[in-house]
N, CA, C and O atoms as a Tripos MOL2 file, in Angstrom:
@<TRIPOS>MOLECULE
protein
  164   163    41     0     0
PROTEIN
NO_CHARGES

@<TRIPOS>ATOM
      1 N          -8.0940   -6.1200    2.5100 N.3       1 MET1
      2 CA         -8.5110   -4.9540    2.1360 C.3       1 MET1
      3 C          -8.2800   -4.1950    0.7470 C.2       1 MET1
      4 O          -7.2890   -4.5710    0.1210 O.2       1 MET1
      5 N          -9.0740   -3.1530    0.1630 N.am      2 SER2
      6 CA         -8.4420   -2.3680   -0.7240 C.3       2 SER2
      7 C          -7.1740   -1.4840   -0.3650 C.2       2 SER2
      8 O          -7.1950   -1.3840    0.8620 O.2       2 SER2
      9 N          -6.3970   -0.9960   -0.7220 N.am      3 VAL3
     10 CA         -5.2930    0.2420   -0.7430 C.3       3 VAL3
     11 C          -5.8180    1.2750   -0.2890 C.2       3 VAL3
     12 O          -5.3610    1.9340    0.6450 O.2       3 VAL3
     13 N          -7.2630    1.6170   -1.1710 N.am      4 ALA4
     14 CA         -7.6600    2.5840   -0.2420 C.3       4 ALA4
     15 C          -8.5140    2.6460    1.2170 C.2       4 ALA4
     16 O          -9.0720    3.7200    1.4400 O.2       4 ALA4
     17 N          -8.6120    1.9300    1.8930 N.am      5 ASP5
     18 CA         -9.1240    1.1800    2.5460 C.3       5 ASP5
     19 C          -7.6260    1.3550    3.7710 C.2       5 ASP5
     20 O          -7.5250    2.0350    4.7930 O.2       5 ASP5
     21 N          -6.9810    0.7380    3.3260 N.am      6 ILE6
     22 CA         -5.4600    0.4560    4.1250 C.3       6 ILE6
     23 C          -5.6300    2.3120    4.1060 C.2       6 ILE6
     24 O          -6.1970    2.6260    5.1520 O.2       6 ILE6
     25 N          -5.4670    2.9490    3.6700 N.am      7 ALA7
     26 CA         -5.0680    4.4990    3.7430 C.3       7 ALA7
     27 C          -5.5200    5.1210    4.3650 C.2       7 ALA7
     28 O          -4.9290    5.9450    5.0630 O.2       7 ALA7
     29 N          -7.3320    4.8560    4.3150 N.am      8 ARG8
     30 CA         -7.8910    5.8210    5.1940 C.3       8 ARG8
     31 C          -7.4920    5.1770    6.7860 C.2       8 ARG8
     32 O          -7.6810    5.9020    7.7620 O.2       8 ARG8
     33 N          -7.0470    4.0630    6.9300 N.am      9 THR9
     34 CA         -7.0680    3.3050    8.6870 C.3       9 THR9
     35 C          -5.7380    3.8650    8.6260 C.2       9 THR9
     36 O          -5.4760    3.9820    9.8230 O.2       9 THR9
     37 N          -4.9500    4.1940    8.1270 N.am     10 VAL10
     38 CA         -3.1880    4.0360    8.9080 C.3      10 VAL10
     39 C          -3.9940    5.8510    8.6050 C.2      10 VAL10
     40 O          -4.5300    5.5560    9.6730 O.2      10 VAL10
     41 N          -4.4080    6.9480    8.3120 N.am     11 GLY11
     42 CA         -4.8230    7.9520    8.5320 C.3      11 GLY11
     43 C          -4.9750    8.9720    6.8090 C.2      11 GLY11
     44 O          -5.5940   10.0320    6.7060 O.2      11 GLY11
     45 N          -4.2450    8.2770    5.6890 N.am     12 TYR12
     46 CA         -4.6360    9.2000    4.6720 C.3      12 TYR12
     47 C          -5.3920    9.3770    3.9740 C.2      12 TYR12
     48 O          -5.5710    8.3770    3.2780 O.2      12 TYR12
     49 N          -6.6010   10.9270    3.5030 N.am     13 GLU13
     50 CA         -7.2760   10.6930    3.3300 C.3      13 GLU13
     51 C          -7.7730   10.7210    1.4240 C.2      13 GLU13
     52 O          -8.8070   10.6660    0.7590 O.2      13 GLU13
     53 N          -6.4990   10.8230    1.2270 N.am     14 ASP14
     54 CA         -5.9670   10.4110   -0.8890 C.3      14 ASP14
     55 C          -5.2720    9.3880   -0.2560 C.2      14 ASP14
     56 O          -4.6470    9.2780    0.7990 O.2      14 ASP14
     57 N          -5.6130    8.5250   -1.3800 N.am     15 SER15
     58 CA         -5.2940    6.8060   -1.3590 C.3      15 SER15
     59 C          -4.0170    7.1760   -2.7410 C.2      15 SER15
     60 O          -2.9400    6.5910   -2.8560 O.2      15 SER15
     61 N          -4.4800    8.1600   -3.5500 N.am     16 GLN16
     62 CA         -3.4690    7.7390   -4.2200 C.3      16 GLN16
     63 C          -2.0060    8.7310   -4.0450 C.2      16 GLN16
     64 O          -1.0550    8.6800   -4.8250 O.2      16 GLN16
     65 N          -2.0970    9.6450   -2.7980 N.am     17 TYR17
     66 CA         -0.9390   10.0870   -2.1810 C.3      17 TYR17
     67 C          -0.1120    9.0340   -1.2190 C.2      17 TYR17
     68 O           1.0200    9.2130   -0.7700 O.2      17 TYR17
     69 N          -0.9230    7.9460   -1.0260 N.am     18 PHE18
     70 CA         -0.5440    6.6520   -0.2090 C.3      18 PHE18
     71 C           0.3040    6.1160   -0.4940 C.2      18 PHE18
     72 O           1.4030    5.7910   -0.0440 O.2      18 PHE18
     73 N          -0.7070    5.9350   -1.9780 N.am     19 PHE19
     74 CA          0.1730    5.3260   -2.8430 C.3      19 PHE19
     75 C           1.3830    5.3010   -3.3920 C.2      19 PHE19
     76 O           2.0510    4.3190   -3.7170 O.2      19 PHE19
     77 N           1.7110    6.7970   -3.5060 N.am     20 ARG20
     78 CA          2.9740    7.4440   -3.6910 C.3      20 ARG20
     79 C           4.1280    7.5770   -2.8660 C.2      20 ARG20
     80 O           5.2770    7.5550   -3.3080 O.2      20 ARG20
     81 N           3.7020    7.7690   -1.1920 N.am     21 VAL21
     82 CA          4.3810    7.8530   -0.2500 C.3      21 VAL21
     83 C           4.4770    5.7120   -0.0040 C.2      21 VAL21
     84 O           4.6520    5.7900    1.2120 O.2      21 VAL21
     85 N           4.4790    4.9910   -0.1270 N.am     22 PHE22
     86 CA          4.0000    3.6590    0.2930 C.3      22 PHE22
     87 C           5.0690    3.0900   -1.1780 C.2      22 PHE22
     88 O           5.5950    1.9770   -1.1490 O.2      22 PHE22
     89 N           5.1710    3.6310   -1.8570 N.am     23 LYS23
     90 CA          5.7800    2.9890   -2.9580 C.3      23 LYS23
     91 C           7.3640    3.9170   -2.5140 C.2      23 LYS23
     92 O           8.3470    3.2350   -2.2230 O.2      23 LYS23
     93 N           7.4320    4.8800   -2.5060 N.am     24 LYS24
     94 CA          8.6760    5.6560   -1.9880 C.3      24 LYS24
     95 C           9.4190    4.7880   -0.8370 C.2      24 LYS24
     96 O          10.5320    4.2800   -0.9700 O.2      24 LYS24
     97 N           8.7680    4.7260    0.0790 N.am     25 ALA25
     98 CA          9.6270    4.1820    1.5330 C.3      25 ALA25
     99 C           9.3020    2.9960    1.4370 C.2      25 ALA25
    100 O           9.1590    2.4340    2.5230 O.2      25 ALA25
    101 N           9.0060    1.9730   -0.0690 N.am     26 THR26
    102 CA          9.3520    0.4610   -0.0280 C.3      26 THR26
    103 C           9.4990   -0.2010   -0.9620 C.2      26 THR26
    104 O           9.3070   -1.4120   -1.0730 O.2      26 THR26
    105 N           9.9840    0.8160   -2.0010 N.am     27 GLY27
    106 CA          9.9980    0.6040   -3.2000 C.3      27 GLY27
    107 C           9.5340   -0.1980   -4.5100 C.2      27 GLY27
    108 O           9.8760   -0.4440   -5.6670 O.2      27 GLY27
    109 N           8.3740   -0.4800   -3.4170 N.am     28 GLN28
    110 CA          7.3040   -1.4020   -4.7620 C.3      28 GLN28
    111 C           5.7140   -0.8680   -4.4030 C.2      28 GLN28
    112 O           5.1940   -0.7630   -3.2920 O.2      28 GLN28
    113 N           5.2320   -0.6200   -5.5240 N.am     29 THR29
    114 CA          3.3600   -0.3860   -5.0240 C.3      29 THR29
    115 C           2.8920   -1.6530   -4.4630 C.2      29 THR29
    116 O           3.3360   -2.8010   -4.4920 O.2      29 THR29
    117 N           1.9860   -1.1670   -4.0050 N.am     30 PRO30
    118 CA          0.8750   -1.4870   -2.9400 C.3      30 PRO30
    119 C           0.5910   -3.0030   -3.0050 C.2      30 PRO30
    120 O           0.5790   -3.9310   -2.1960 O.2      30 PRO30
    121 N           0.3580   -2.8390   -4.3790 N.am     31 LEU31
    122 CA         -0.3320   -4.4470   -5.2130 C.3      31 LEU31
    123 C           1.0930   -5.6680   -5.3330 C.2      31 LEU31
    124 O           0.8080   -6.8590   -5.2180 O.2      31 LEU31
    125 N           2.4870   -5.2840   -5.5510 N.am     32 GLN32
    126 CA          3.6210   -5.4770   -5.5890 C.3      32 GLN32
    127 C           3.9460   -6.2530   -3.9710 C.2      32 GLN32
    128 O           4.1890   -7.4560   -3.8760 O.2      32 GLN32
    129 N           3.9070   -5.5570   -3.0940 N.am     33 TYR33
    130 CA          4.0570   -6.1440   -1.6180 C.3      33 TYR33
    131 C           3.5060   -7.0890   -1.7340 C.2      33 TYR33
    132 O           3.9680   -8.2120   -1.9370 O.2      33 TYR33
    133 N           2.0680   -6.6500   -1.5820 N.am     34 ARG34
    134 CA          1.0000   -7.7440   -1.5880 C.3      34 ARG34
    135 C           1.1120   -9.3370   -1.9080 C.2      34 ARG34
    136 O           0.9150  -10.2930   -1.1580 O.2      34 ARG34
    137 N           1.5000   -9.2960   -3.2940 N.am     35 GLN35
    138 CA          1.9560  -10.5790   -3.7960 C.3      35 GLN35
    139 C           2.7110  -10.8280   -3.2360 C.2      35 GLN35
    140 O           2.4640  -11.6900   -2.3920 O.2      35 GLN35
    141 N           3.9930  -10.3310   -3.2870 N.am     36 GLN36
    142 CA          5.3850  -11.0340   -2.3710 C.3      36 GLN36
    143 C           4.9970  -11.2930   -1.3440 C.2      36 GLN36
    144 O           4.9300  -12.4860   -1.0480 O.2      36 GLN36
    145 N           4.5950  -10.3090   -0.4100 N.am     37 HIS37
    146 CA          4.3030  -11.3360    1.1180 C.3      37 HIS37
    147 C           2.8950  -12.7530    0.8350 C.2      37 HIS37
    148 O           2.6120  -13.5210    1.7540 O.2      37 HIS37
    149 N           2.4040  -12.8120   -0.1420 N.am     38 ARG38
    150 CA          1.5300  -13.8470    0.2570 C.3      38 ARG38
    151 C           2.1800  -15.0320   -0.0090 C.2      38 ARG38
    152 O           2.1280  -16.1560    0.4900 O.2      38 ARG38
    153 N           3.0320  -14.3440   -1.2380 N.am     39 LYS39
    154 CA          3.9480  -15.7340   -1.6410 C.3      39 LYS39
    155 C           4.6310  -16.4040   -0.7260 C.2      39 LYS39
    156 O           4.7140  -17.6270   -0.8330 O.2      39 LYS39
    157 N           5.3350  -15.6250    0.4980 N.am     40 GLN40
    158 CA          5.8860  -15.8270    1.4610 C.3      40 GLN40
    159 C           4.9700  -17.0550    3.2490 C.2      40 GLN40
    160 O           5.4140  -17.7900    4.1320 O.2      40 GLN40
    161 N           3.5200  -16.4970    2.7860 N.am     41 GLU41
    162 CA          2.8010  -17.0720    3.5280 C.3      41 GLU41
    163 C           2.8410  -18.9310    3.8490 C.2      41 GLU41
    164 O           2.0490  -19.4370    4.6440 O.2      41 GLU41
@<TRIPOS>BOND
     1     1     2 1
     2     2     3 1
     3     3     4 2
     4     3     5 am
     5     5     6 1
     6     6     7 1
     7     7     8 2
     8     7     9 am
     9     9    10 1
    10    10    11 1
    11    11    12 2
    12    11    13 am
    13    13    14 1
    14    14    15 1
    15    15    16 2
    16    15    17 am
    17    17    18 1
    18    18    19 1
    19    19    20 2
    20    19    21 am
    21    21    22 1
    22    22    23 1
    23    23    24 2
    24    23    25 am
    25    25    26 1
    26    26    27 1
    27    27    28 2
    28    27    29 am
    29    29    30 1
    30    30    31 1
    31    31    32 2
    32    31    33 am
    33    33    34 1
    34    34    35 1
    35    35    36 2
    36    35    37 am
    37    37    38 1
    38    38    39 1
    39    39    40 2
    40    39    41 am
    41    41    42 1
    42    42    43 1
    43    43    44 2
    44    43    45 am
    45    45    46 1
    46    46    47 1
    47    47    48 2
    48    47    49 am
    49    49    50 1
    50    50    51 1
    51    51    52 2
    52    51    53 am
    53    53    54 1
    54    54    55 1
    55    55    56 2
    56    55    57 am
    57    57    58 1
    58    58    59 1
    59    59    60 2
    60    59    61 am
    61    61    62 1
    62    62    63 1
    63    63    64 2
    64    63    65 am
    65    65    66 1
    66    66    67 1
    67    67    68 2
    68    67    69 am
    69    69    70 1
    70    70    71 1
    71    71    72 2
    72    71    73 am
    73    73    74 1
    74    74    75 1
    75    75    76 2
    76    75    77 am
    77    77    78 1
    78    78    79 1
    79    79    80 2
    80    79    81 am
    81    81    82 1
    82    82    83 1
    83    83    84 2
    84    83    85 am
    85    85    86 1
    86    86    87 1
    87    87    88 2
    88    87    89 am
    89    89    90 1
    90    90    91 1
    91    91    92 2
    92    91    93 am
    93    93    94 1
    94    94    95 1
    95    95    96 2
    96    95    97 am
    97    97    98 1
    98    98    99 1
    99    99   100 2
   100    99   101 am
   101   101   102 1
   102   102   103 1
   103   103   104 2
   104   103   105 am
   105   105   106 1
   106   106   107 1
   107   107   108 2
   108   107   109 am
   109   109   110 1
   110   110   111 1
   111   111   112 2
   112   111   113 am
   113   113   114 1
   114   114   115 1
   115   115   116 2
   116   115   117 am
   117   117   118 1
   118   118   119 1
   119   119   120 2
   120   119   121 am
   121   121   122 1
   122   122   123 1
   123   123   124 2
   124   123   125 am
   125   125   126 1
   126   126   127 1
   127   127   128 2
   128   127   129 am
   129   129   130 1
   130   130   131 1
   131   131   132 2
   132   131   133 am
   133   133   134 1
   134   134   135 1
   135   135   136 2
   136   135   137 am
   137   137   138 1
   138   138   139 1
   139   139   140 2
   140   139   141 am
   141   141   142 1
   142   142   143 1
   143   143   144 2
   144   143   145 am
   145   145   146 1
   146   146   147 1
   147   147   148 2
   148   147   149 am
   149   149   150 1
   150   150   151 1
   151   151   152 2
   152   151   153 am
   153   153   154 1
   154   154   155 1
   155   155   156 2
   156   155   157 am
   157   157   158 1
   158   158   159 1
   159   159   160 2
   160   159   161 am
   161   161   162 1
   162   162   163 1
   163   163   164 2
@<TRIPOS>SUBSTRUCTURE
     1 MET1         2 RESIDUE 1 A MET
     2 SER2         6 RESIDUE 1 A SER
     3 VAL3        10 RESIDUE 1 A VAL
     4 ALA4        14 RESIDUE 1 A ALA
     5 ASP5        18 RESIDUE 1 A ASP
     6 ILE6        22 RESIDUE 1 A ILE
     7 ALA7        26 RESIDUE 1 A ALA
     8 ARG8        30 RESIDUE 1 A ARG
     9 THR9        34 RESIDUE 1 A THR
    10 VAL10       38 RESIDUE 1 A VAL
    11 GLY11       42 RESIDUE 1 A GLY
    12 TYR12       46 RESIDUE 1 A TYR
    13 GLU13       50 RESIDUE 1 A GLU
    14 ASP14       54 RESIDUE 1 A ASP
    15 SER15       58 RESIDUE 1 A SER
    16 GLN16       62 RESIDUE 1 A GLN
    17 TYR17       66 RESIDUE 1 A TYR
    18 PHE18       70 RESIDUE 1 A PHE
    19 PHE19       74 RESIDUE 1 A PHE
    20 ARG20       78 RESIDUE 1 A ARG
    21 VAL21       82 RESIDUE 1 A VAL
    22 PHE22       86 RESIDUE 1 A PHE
    23 LYS23       90 RESIDUE 1 A LYS
    24 LYS24       94 RESIDUE 1 A LYS
    25 ALA25       98 RESIDUE 1 A ALA
    26 THR26      102 RESIDUE 1 A THR
    27 GLY27      106 RESIDUE 1 A GLY
    28 GLN28      110 RESIDUE 1 A GLN
    29 THR29      114 RESIDUE 1 A THR
    30 PRO30      118 RESIDUE 1 A PRO
    31 LEU31      122 RESIDUE 1 A LEU
    32 GLN32      126 RESIDUE 1 A GLN
    33 TYR33      130 RESIDUE 1 A TYR
    34 ARG34      134 RESIDUE 1 A ARG
    35 GLN35      138 RESIDUE 1 A GLN
    36 GLN36      142 RESIDUE 1 A GLN
    37 HIS37      146 RESIDUE 1 A HIS
    38 ARG38      150 RESIDUE 1 A ARG
    39 LYS39      154 RESIDUE 1 A LYS
    40 GLN40      158 RESIDUE 1 A GLN
    41 GLU41      162 RESIDUE 1 A GLU
């Protein structure tokens, strides 16, 4: 799924705002988070 699709799925209409909230909460961008967790699988 794209970041925009994930943002809409969890209730954010503005994907840029979701991106900022995600980074603040996790300390990583959605792409960094995805890459890190793909390596663990």
